[in-house]
BALOBA-1460 file (C-alpha; in Angstrom, 3 decimals):
// residues 312
<rec num="1" residu="m" x="-150.460" y="192.352" z="220.148"/>
<rec num="2" residu="f" x="-151.402" y="192.137" z="223.797"/>
<rec num="3" residu="r" x="-152.326" y="195.841" z="223.878"/>
<rec num="4" residu="v" x="-154.518" y="195.573" z="220.884"/>
<rec num="5" residu="t" x="-156.299" y="192.623" z="222.432"/>
<rec num="6" residu="c" x="-156.911" y="194.572" z="225.686"/>
<rec num="7" residu="a" x="-158.257" y="197.563" z="223.801"/>
<rec num="8" residu="v" x="-160.666" y="195.366" z="221.925"/>
<rec num="9" residu="l" x="-161.875" y="193.721" z="225.125"/>
<rec num="10" residu="s" x="-162.330" y="197.075" z="226.966"/>
<rec num="11" residu="r" x="-164.574" y="198.304" z="224.199"/>
<rec num="12" residu="l" x="-166.578" y="195.173" z="224.234"/>
<rec num="13" residu="s" x="-167.058" y="195.231" z="228.073"/>
<rec num="14" residu="p" x="-166.056" y="198.491" z="229.766"/>
<rec num="15" residu="s" x="-166.521" y="197.097" z="233.251"/>
<rec num="16" residu="n" x="-163.694" y="195.099" z="234.822"/>
<rec num="17" residu="s" x="-161.488" y="195.776" z="231.869"/>
<rec num="18" residu="s" x="-158.301" y="195.872" z="233.901"/>
<rec num="19" residu="r" x="-159.017" y="192.506" z="235.462"/>
<rec num="20" residu="q" x="-159.789" y="191.028" z="232.131"/>
<rec num="21" residu="c" x="-156.617" y="192.433" z="230.683"/>
<rec num="22" residu="y" x="-154.610" y="190.922" z="233.456"/>
<rec num="23" residu="c" x="-156.201" y="187.539" z="232.943"/>
<rec num="24" residu="m" x="-155.750" y="187.790" z="229.277"/>
<rec num="25" residu="r" x="-152.145" y="188.737" z="229.671"/>
<rec num="26" residu="k" x="-151.483" y="185.727" z="231.837"/>
<rec num="27" residu="c" x="-153.191" y="183.481" z="229.375"/>
<rec num="28" residu="f" x="-151.238" y="185.008" z="226.590"/>
<rec num="29" residu="l" x="-147.937" y="184.566" z="228.376"/>
<rec num="30" residu="h" x="-148.818" y="180.987" z="229.164"/>
<rec num="31" residu="a" x="-149.736" y="180.388" z="225.592"/>
<rec num="32" residu="t" x="-146.568" y="182.054" z="224.431"/>
<rec num="33" residu="n" x="-144.458" y="179.906" z="226.729"/>
<rec num="34" residu="s" x="-146.292" y="176.832" z="225.533"/>
<rec num="35" residu="l" x="-145.629" y="177.809" z="221.972"/>
<rec num="36" residu="r" x="-141.978" y="178.383" z="222.749"/>
<rec num="37" residu="l" x="-141.682" y="175.028" z="224.461"/>
<rec num="38" residu="t" x="-143.479" y="173.411" z="221.585"/>
<rec num="39" residu="a" x="-141.137" y="175.106" z="219.146"/>
<rec num="40" residu="i" x="-138.124" y="173.991" z="221.190"/>
<rec num="41" residu="d" x="-139.480" y="170.471" z="221.382"/>
<rec num="42" residu="s" x="-140.172" y="170.565" z="217.689"/>
<rec num="43" residu="e" x="-136.646" y="171.747" z="216.995"/>
<rec num="44" residu="n" x="-135.223" y="169.033" z="219.241"/>
<rec num="45" residu="v" x="-137.342" y="166.442" z="217.493"/>
<rec num="46" residu="n" x="-136.210" y="167.747" z="214.114"/>
<rec num="47" residu="d" x="-132.607" y="167.667" z="215.272"/>
<rec num="48" residu="k" x="-133.079" y="164.133" z="216.473"/>
<rec num="49" residu="k" x="-134.738" y="163.205" z="213.202"/>
<rec num="50" residu="k" x="-131.900" y="164.841" z="211.318"/>
<rec num="51" residu="a" x="-129.378" y="162.982" z="213.445"/>
<rec num="52" residu="v" x="-131.233" y="159.704" z="212.857"/>
<rec num="53" residu="r" x="-131.438" y="160.439" z="209.173"/>
<rec num="54" residu="s" x="-127.729" y="161.290" z="209.102"/>
<rec num="55" residu="d" x="-126.903" y="158.050" z="210.861"/>
<rec num="56" residu="d" x="-129.175" y="156.147" z="208.518"/>
<rec num="57" residu="l" x="-127.539" y="157.879" z="205.574"/>
<rec num="58" residu="k" x="-124.093" y="156.932" z="206.841"/>
<rec num="59" residu="v" x="-125.219" y="153.331" z="207.205"/>
<rec num="60" residu="d" x="-126.735" y="153.391" z="203.725"/>
<rec num="61" residu="m" x="-123.533" y="154.887" z="202.261"/>
<rec num="62" residu="a" x="-121.433" y="152.254" z="203.989"/>
<rec num="63" residu="d" x="-123.716" y="149.523" z="202.652"/>
<rec num="64" residu="l" x="-123.580" y="151.071" z="199.214"/>
<rec num="65" residu="e" x="-119.784" y="151.240" z="199.278"/>
<rec num="66" residu="e" x="-119.648" y="147.668" z="200.465"/>
<rec num="67" residu="a" x="-122.010" y="146.621" z="197.686"/>
<rec num="68" residu="l" x="-119.956" y="148.541" z="195.119"/>
<rec num="69" residu="k" x="-116.781" y="146.864" z="196.326"/>
<rec num="70" residu="r" x="-118.437" y="143.477" z="196.020"/>
<rec num="71" residu="d" x="-119.658" y="144.334" z="192.524"/>
<rec num="72" residu="e" x="-116.212" y="145.581" z="191.517"/>
<rec num="73" residu="k" x="-114.655" y="142.415" z="192.858"/>
<rec num="74" residu="k" x="-117.172" y="140.310" z="190.948"/>
<rec num="75" residu="e" x="-116.588" y="142.351" z="187.786"/>
<rec num="76" residu="s" x="-112.814" y="141.966" z="188.185"/>
<rec num="77" residu="i" x="-113.201" y="138.216" z="188.585"/>
<rec num="78" residu="n" x="-115.572" y="138.063" z="185.619"/>
<rec num="79" residu="h" x="-113.179" y="140.195" z="183.539"/>
<rec num="80" residu="k" x="-110.284" y="137.892" z="184.328"/>
<rec num="81" residu="e" x="-112.396" y="134.863" z="183.518"/>
<rec num="82" residu="t" x="-113.465" y="136.475" z="180.242"/>
<rec num="83" residu="i" x="-109.845" y="137.231" z="179.328"/>
<rec num="84" residu="l" x="-108.842" y="133.653" z="180.137"/>
<rec num="85" residu="k" x="-111.717" y="132.315" z="178.040"/>
<rec num="86" residu="l" x="-110.763" y="134.576" z="175.127"/>
<rec num="87" residu="r" x="-107.153" y="133.446" z="175.361"/>
<rec num="88" residu="e" x="-108.215" y="129.828" z="175.407"/>
<rec num="89" residu="q" x="-110.477" y="130.415" z="172.411"/>
<rec num="90" residu="k" x="-107.680" y="132.156" z="170.508"/>
<rec num="91" residu="k" x="-105.319" y="129.328" z="171.356"/>
<rec num="92" residu="a" x="-107.853" y="126.754" z="170.208"/>
<rec num="93" residu="i" x="-108.501" y="128.685" z="166.980"/>
<rec num="94" residu="r" x="-104.755" y="129.044" z="166.379"/>
<rec num="95" residu="e" x="-104.239" y="125.326" z="166.909"/>
<rec num="96" residu="i" x="-107.113" y="124.494" z="164.584"/>
<rec num="97" residu="f" x="-105.875" y="126.963" z="161.956"/>
<rec num="98" residu="t" x="-102.289" y="125.706" z="162.250"/>
<rec num="99" residu="g" x="-103.441" y="122.126" z="161.903"/>
<rec num="100" residu="k" x="-105.635" y="122.894" z="158.905"/>
<rec num="101" residu="l" x="-102.909" y="124.994" z="157.293"/>
<rec num="102" residu="a" x="-100.422" y="122.171" z="157.740"/>
<rec num="103" residu="m" x="-102.913" y="119.741" z="156.221"/>
<rec num="104" residu="i" x="-103.536" y="122.100" z="153.292"/>
<rec num="105" residu="i" x="-99.796" y="122.545" z="152.696"/>
<rec num="106" residu="v" x="-99.228" y="118.797" z="152.821"/>
<rec num="107" residu="g" x="-102.189" y="118.213" z="150.502"/>
<rec num="108" residu="v" x="-101.041" y="120.826" z="147.989"/>
<rec num="109" residu="s" x="-97.487" y="119.456" z="148.117"/>
<rec num="110" residu="v" x="-98.723" y="115.939" z="147.422"/>
<rec num="111" residu="i" x="-100.863" y="117.183" z="144.528"/>
<rec num="112" residu="l" x="-97.924" y="119.134" z="143.075"/>
<rec num="113" residu="v" x="-95.645" y="116.113" z="143.368"/>
<rec num="114" residu="i" x="-98.239" y="113.969" z="141.583"/>
<rec num="115" residu="i" x="-98.725" y="116.584" z="138.853"/>
<rec num="116" residu="l" x="-94.982" y="117.080" z="138.360"/>
<rec num="117" residu="s" x="-94.410" y="113.333" z="138.298"/>
<rec num="118" residu="g" x="-97.146" y="112.979" z="135.698"/>
<rec num="119" residu="l" x="-95.685" y="115.789" z="133.610"/>
<rec num="120" residu="r" x="-92.217" y="114.305" z="133.891"/>
<rec num="121" residu="e" x="-93.487" y="110.915" z="132.757"/>
<rec num="122" residu="k" x="-95.322" y="112.586" z="129.889"/>
<rec num="123" residu="k" x="-92.197" y="114.456" z="128.811"/>
<rec num="124" residu="m" x="-90.158" y="111.273" z="129.080"/>
<rec num="125" residu="r" x="-92.671" y="109.492" z="126.864"/>
<rec num="126" residu="e" x="-92.555" y="112.350" z="124.351"/>
<rec num="127" residu="l" x="-88.755" y="112.313" z="124.300"/>
<rec num="128" residu="e" x="-88.737" y="108.544" z="123.931"/>
<rec num="129" residu="s" x="-91.246" y="108.848" z="121.110"/>
<rec num="130" residu="e" x="-89.059" y="111.435" z="119.403"/>
<rec num="131" residu="r" x="-86.046" y="109.172" z="119.833"/>
<rec num="132" residu="k" x="-87.904" y="106.189" z="118.397"/>
<rec num="133" residu="q" x="-89.108" y="108.275" z="115.466"/>
<rec num="134" residu="t" x="-85.535" y="109.342" z="114.778"/>
<rec num="135" residu="i" x="-84.281" y="105.763" z="115.020"/>
<rec num="136" residu="g" x="-87.136" y="104.572" z="112.823"/>
<rec num="137" residu="k" x="-86.249" y="107.002" z="110.044"/>
<rec num="138" residu="a" x="-84.228" y="105.917" z="107.054"/>
<rec num="139" residu="r" x="-80.541" y="106.308" z="107.807"/>
<rec num="140" residu="i" x="-79.688" y="109.185" z="105.485"/>
<rec num="141" residu="g" x="-76.534" y="111.213" z="105.742"/>
<rec num="142" residu="g" x="-73.877" y="110.888" z="108.400"/>
<rec num="143" residu="p" x="-70.279" y="112.130" z="108.558"/>
<rec num="144" residu="w" x="-68.800" y="113.019" z="105.185"/>
<rec num="145" residu="e" x="-65.662" y="114.690" z="103.857"/>
<rec num="146" residu="l" x="-64.868" y="116.320" z="100.493"/>
<rec num="147" residu="v" x="-62.690" y="119.081" z="99.064"/>
<rec num="148" residu="d" x="-64.046" y="122.633" z="99.443"/>
<rec num="149" residu="v" x="-63.568" y="125.575" z="97.054"/>
<rec num="150" residu="n" x="-60.351" y="126.512" z="98.836"/>
<rec num="151" residu="g" x="-58.832" y="123.108" z="98.080"/>
<rec num="152" residu="e" x="-59.066" y="121.959" z="101.694"/>
<rec num="153" residu="l" x="-60.623" y="118.838" z="103.100"/>
<rec num="154" residu="g" x="-63.807" y="119.664" z="104.922"/>
<rec num="155" residu="g" x="-67.370" y="118.585" z="105.330"/>
<rec num="156" residu="s" x="-69.972" y="117.707" z="107.936"/>
<rec num="157" residu="e" x="-67.682" y="118.229" z="110.927"/>
<rec num="158" residu="r" x="-66.866" y="121.826" z="109.988"/>
<rec num="159" residu="l" x="-70.475" y="122.616" z="109.198"/>
<rec num="160" residu="k" x="-71.857" y="121.300" z="112.484"/>
<rec num="161" residu="g" x="-73.886" y="123.787" z="114.514"/>
<rec num="162" residu="n" x="-75.741" y="125.034" z="111.420"/>
<rec num="163" residu="w" x="-78.864" y="124.054" z="109.561"/>
<rec num="164" residu="l" x="-77.848" y="122.857" z="106.070"/>
<rec num="165" residu="l" x="-79.678" y="122.559" z="102.771"/>
<rec num="166" residu="l" x="-77.729" y="120.156" z="100.522"/>
<rec num="167" residu="y" x="-78.099" y="119.718" z="96.783"/>
<rec num="168" residu="f" x="-76.268" y="117.190" z="94.580"/>
<rec num="169" residu="g" x="-75.650" y="118.256" z="90.959"/>
<rec num="170" residu="f" x="-72.975" y="119.104" z="88.393"/>
<rec num="171" residu="t" x="-71.729" y="122.334" z="86.869"/>
<rec num="172" residu="h" x="-72.420" y="121.344" z="83.217"/>
<rec num="173" residu="c" x="-76.117" y="120.756" z="83.948"/>
<rec num="174" residu="p" x="-78.150" y="122.682" z="81.338"/>
<rec num="175" residu="d" x="-81.360" y="123.481" z="83.247"/>
<rec num="176" residu="v" x="-82.414" y="121.309" z="86.213"/>
<rec num="177" residu="c" x="-79.423" y="122.112" z="88.429"/>
<rec num="178" residu="p" x="-79.516" y="125.904" z="87.886"/>
<rec num="179" residu="d" x="-83.258" y="125.957" z="88.658"/>
<rec num="180" residu="s" x="-82.803" y="123.860" z="91.793"/>
<rec num="181" residu="i" x="-79.854" y="125.915" z="93.050"/>
<rec num="182" residu="e" x="-81.769" y="129.168" z="92.480"/>
<rec num="183" residu="k" x="-84.680" y="127.728" z="94.458"/>
<rec num="184" residu="m" x="-82.305" y="126.681" z="97.264"/>
<rec num="185" residu="v" x="-80.857" y="130.207" z="97.465"/>
<rec num="186" residu="e" x="-84.374" y="131.692" z="97.498"/>
<rec num="187" residu="v" x="-85.368" y="129.447" z="100.438"/>
<rec num="188" residu="v" x="-82.306" y="130.584" z="102.378"/>
<rec num="189" residu="e" x="-83.104" y="134.253" z="101.734"/>
<rec num="190" residu="i" x="-86.765" y="133.834" z="102.764"/>
<rec num="191" residu="l" x="-85.694" y="132.289" z="106.064"/>
<rec num="192" residu="e" x="-83.073" y="134.960" z="106.736"/>
<rec num="193" residu="k" x="-85.575" y="137.764" z="106.086"/>
<rec num="194" residu="s" x="-88.278" y="136.174" z="108.245"/>
<rec num="195" residu="e" x="-89.143" y="137.443" z="111.718"/>
<rec num="196" residu="e" x="-87.264" y="134.518" z="113.273"/>
<rec num="197" residu="k" x="-84.177" y="135.240" z="111.116"/>
<rec num="198" residu="i" x="-83.407" y="131.555" z="110.611"/>
<rec num="199" residu="r" x="-79.939" y="130.906" z="109.182"/>
<rec num="200" residu="v" x="-79.528" y="127.986" z="106.797"/>
<rec num="201" residu="i" x="-76.325" y="127.325" z="104.831"/>
<rec num="202" residu="p" x="-76.810" y="126.192" z="101.198"/>
<rec num="203" residu="v" x="-74.398" y="123.425" z="100.126"/>
<rec num="204" residu="f" x="-73.614" y="122.235" z="96.587"/>
<rec num="205" residu="i" x="-71.959" y="118.818" z="96.139"/>
<rec num="206" residu="s" x="-70.769" y="117.821" z="92.682"/>
<rec num="207" residu="v" x="-71.517" y="114.335" z="91.349"/>
<rec num="208" residu="d" x="-69.225" y="114.891" z="88.352"/>
<rec num="209" residu="p" x="-65.716" y="114.556" z="89.822"/>
<rec num="210" residu="e" x="-64.197" y="114.017" z="86.385"/>
<rec num="211" residu="r" x="-64.940" y="117.567" z="85.157"/>
<rec num="212" residu="d" x="-65.867" y="119.564" z="88.282"/>
<rec num="213" residu="t" x="-62.546" y="120.780" z="89.609"/>
<rec num="214" residu="v" x="-62.183" y="122.973" z="92.700"/>
<rec num="215" residu="e" x="-61.863" y="126.130" z="90.573"/>
<rec num="216" residu="r" x="-64.859" y="125.273" z="88.403"/>
<rec num="217" residu="v" x="-67.072" y="124.535" z="91.436"/>
<rec num="218" residu="k" x="-65.944" y="127.782" z="93.092"/>
<rec num="219" residu="k" x="-66.824" y="129.845" z="90.014"/>
<rec num="220" residu="y" x="-70.125" y="128.018" z="89.507"/>
<rec num="221" residu="c" x="-71.328" y="128.586" z="93.105"/>
<rec num="222" residu="a" x="-70.353" y="132.265" z="93.005"/>
<rec num="223" residu="e" x="-72.657" y="132.762" z="89.996"/>
<rec num="224" residu="f" x="-75.678" y="131.988" z="92.229"/>
<rec num="225" residu="s" x="-74.710" y="133.253" z="95.678"/>
<rec num="226" residu="p" x="-71.597" y="133.836" z="97.798"/>
<rec num="227" residu="k" x="-73.390" y="131.999" z="100.603"/>
<rec num="228" residu="i" x="-73.164" y="128.620" z="98.842"/>
<rec num="229" residu="k" x="-70.550" y="126.204" z="100.143"/>
<rec num="230" residu="g" x="-69.244" y="124.152" z="97.179"/>
<rec num="231" residu="y" x="-67.620" y="120.708" z="97.389"/>
<rec num="232" residu="t" x="-66.058" y="118.197" z="94.988"/>
<rec num="233" residu="g" x="-63.589" y="115.352" z="95.292"/>
<rec num="234" residu="s" x="-62.281" y="112.133" z="93.866"/>
<rec num="235" residu="k" x="-64.578" y="109.485" z="92.406"/>
<rec num="236" residu="e" x="-64.278" y="107.448" z="95.576"/>
<rec num="237" residu="q" x="-65.022" y="110.387" z="97.857"/>
<rec num="238" residu="v" x="-68.044" y="111.486" z="95.842"/>
<rec num="239" residu="a" x="-69.366" y="107.929" z="95.611"/>
<rec num="240" residu="k" x="-69.103" y="107.507" z="99.380"/>
<rec num="241" residu="v" x="-71.045" y="110.699" z="100.127"/>
<rec num="242" residu="a" x="-73.680" y="109.934" z="97.477"/>
<rec num="243" residu="k" x="-74.191" y="106.479" z="98.979"/>
<rec num="244" residu="a" x="-74.600" y="107.959" z="102.486"/>
<rec num="245" residu="f" x="-77.372" y="110.238" z="101.211"/>
<rec num="246" residu="r" x="-78.806" y="107.565" z="98.881"/>
<rec num="247" residu="v" x="-78.294" y="109.792" z="95.883"/>
<rec num="248" residu="y" x="-78.456" y="108.133" z="92.511"/>
<rec num="249" residu="y" x="-76.163" y="109.470" z="89.781"/>
<rec num="250" residu="s" x="-74.948" y="108.037" z="86.488"/>
<rec num="251" residu="q" x="-72.714" y="109.408" z="83.770"/>
<rec num="252" residu="g" x="-74.330" y="109.301" z="80.323"/>
<rec num="253" residu="p" x="-72.651" y="108.601" z="77.010"/>
<rec num="254" residu="k" x="-70.006" y="111.060" z="75.891"/>
<rec num="255" residu="i" x="-70.751" y="113.303" z="72.932"/>
<rec num="256" residu="d" x="-68.074" y="115.221" z="71.065"/>
<rec num="257" residu="g" x="-65.165" y="114.235" z="73.223"/>
<rec num="258" residu="n" x="-65.743" y="115.197" z="76.871"/>
<rec num="259" residu="d" x="-69.345" y="116.374" z="76.723"/>
<rec num="260" residu="y" x="-71.948" y="114.281" z="78.533"/>
<rec num="261" residu="i" x="-74.965" y="114.515" z="80.831"/>
<rec num="262" residu="v" x="-75.078" y="113.143" z="84.362"/>
<rec num="263" residu="d" x="-78.380" y="111.666" z="85.379"/>
<rec num="264" residu="h" x="-78.921" y="112.186" z="89.132"/>
<rec num="265" residu="t" x="-81.450" y="112.500" z="91.936"/>
<rec num="266" residu="v" x="-82.958" y="115.995" z="92.094"/>
<rec num="267" residu="i" x="-83.526" y="116.461" z="95.821"/>
<rec num="268" residu="m" x="-82.575" y="118.972" z="98.534"/>
<rec num="269" residu="y" x="-81.722" y="117.545" z="101.970"/>
<rec num="270" residu="l" x="-82.321" y="119.375" z="105.252"/>
<rec num="271" residu="m" x="-79.728" y="118.618" z="107.961"/>
<rec num="272" residu="d" x="-79.913" y="119.892" z="111.551"/>
<rec num="273" residu="p" x="-77.055" y="121.456" z="113.588"/>
<rec num="274" residu="d" x="-76.098" y="117.989" z="114.897"/>
<rec num="275" residu="g" x="-75.561" y="116.743" z="111.352"/>
<rec num="276" residu="d" x="-78.714" y="114.600" z="111.389"/>
<rec num="277" residu="f" x="-81.116" y="114.282" z="108.492"/>
<rec num="278" residu="h" x="-84.488" y="115.991" z="108.986"/>
<rec num="279" residu="d" x="-86.318" y="116.267" z="105.678"/>
<rec num="280" residu="y" x="-86.017" y="116.336" z="101.885"/>
<rec num="281" residu="y" x="-87.700" y="118.384" z="99.138"/>
<rec num="282" residu="g" x="-88.227" y="117.505" z="95.486"/>
<rec num="283" residu="q" x="-88.848" y="119.571" z="92.361"/>
<rec num="284" residu="n" x="-92.590" y="119.788" z="93.032"/>
<rec num="285" residu="r" x="-92.153" y="122.018" z="96.126"/>
<rec num="286" residu="s" x="-91.920" y="125.808" z="95.777"/>
<rec num="287" residu="a" x="-89.388" y="127.924" z="97.668"/>
<rec num="288" residu="q" x="-92.145" y="129.374" z="99.878"/>
<rec num="289" residu="e" x="-93.450" y="125.922" z="100.791"/>
<rec num="290" residu="i" x="-89.983" y="124.629" z="101.611"/>
<rec num="291" residu="a" x="-89.218" y="127.696" z="103.752"/>
<rec num="292" residu="k" x="-92.476" y="127.238" z="105.677"/>
<rec num="293" residu="v" x="-91.709" y="123.572" z="106.405"/>
<rec num="294" residu="i" x="-88.161" y="124.382" z="107.502"/>
<rec num="295" residu="k" x="-89.508" y="127.032" z="109.903"/>
<rec num="296" residu="l" x="-91.697" y="124.405" z="111.548"/>
<rec num="297" residu="k" x="-88.793" y="121.950" z="111.730"/>
<rec num="298" residu="v" x="-86.528" y="124.522" z="113.358"/>
<rec num="299" residu="f" x="-89.234" y="125.557" z="115.831"/>
<rec num="300" residu="k" x="-90.006" y="121.944" z="116.732"/>
<rec num="301" residu="r" x="-86.350" y="121.166" z="117.366"/>
<rec num="302" residu="e" x="-85.928" y="124.254" z="119.544"/>
<rec num="303" residu="m" x="-88.972" y="123.231" z="121.601"/>
<rec num="304" residu="l" x="-87.513" y="119.755" z="122.061"/>
<rec num="305" residu="e" x="-84.159" y="121.192" z="123.134"/>
<rec num="306" residu="n" x="-85.873" y="123.469" z="125.665"/>
<rec num="307" residu="k" x="-87.754" y="120.477" z="127.099"/>
<rec num="308" residu="k" x="-84.494" y="118.601" z="127.559"/>
<rec num="309" residu="k" x="-82.944" y="121.563" z="129.363"/>
<rec num="310" residu="r" x="-85.927" y="121.929" z="131.694"/>
<rec num="311" residu="w" x="-86.250" y="118.275" z="132.633"/>
<rec num="312" residu="f" x="-82.623" y="117.267" z="132.698"/>
């Protein structure tokens, strides 16, 4: 660069070119040294700036770390406080819920006790009403004993545990007794064939002890159905049973020796398994009607028995 500069100057002024070159060289060297010094100073300044910046950066990093630590500490404290608050809230909610649940349980229990007490009182009233109705009924029936078709003493005690349909008649009856006995057998069959399969035992009791022997009653009952239980007895025995059931009977005048008609009550009596009177049916009721009523009676008694079992 210096040579080029000298060549340019020599062309511009040919005289004293060497002197000029020398001066120019000195100036150039001086300028170069100045530039070098400036560069060195600049580098030193940059280094110093870098050092200052590095120190500042270290200070900033330290401050930042310190600030982060403080923030972390605050967050940790806040987190712990939050957890404690949540625990306290849960505890409070649990206590409230437990208290309310206990109150609900107590309330429901009290309501149930009141309801059950009311139901019990209602059932007691119903049972008492049933008892009063039974007491208020006409005293029909009761324990009785006659001679069966096997010649043995028997009666209400042996037949207990069964529903009974009793009919009082006599074997020499021309028409009323056969019709009534056939109706009684039909009622029994309707009940046995029903969905409930209700079992009722038909019973024939003779009111003609003078002619109706054990053998005659046995043969007479078999003509209608093997299910019929036949009974007869002495005049005293028959009179006692007829009185218990309030059955009227009277022997008519004799015709041609030992032939006569017995006038008697034409009624069927329904007795329950305990031997108690439940209902009676006259000639005006059909077999279907009687069977329907007996079904209701049996169902009602079963309901009453179930109530007694539940409440006692």
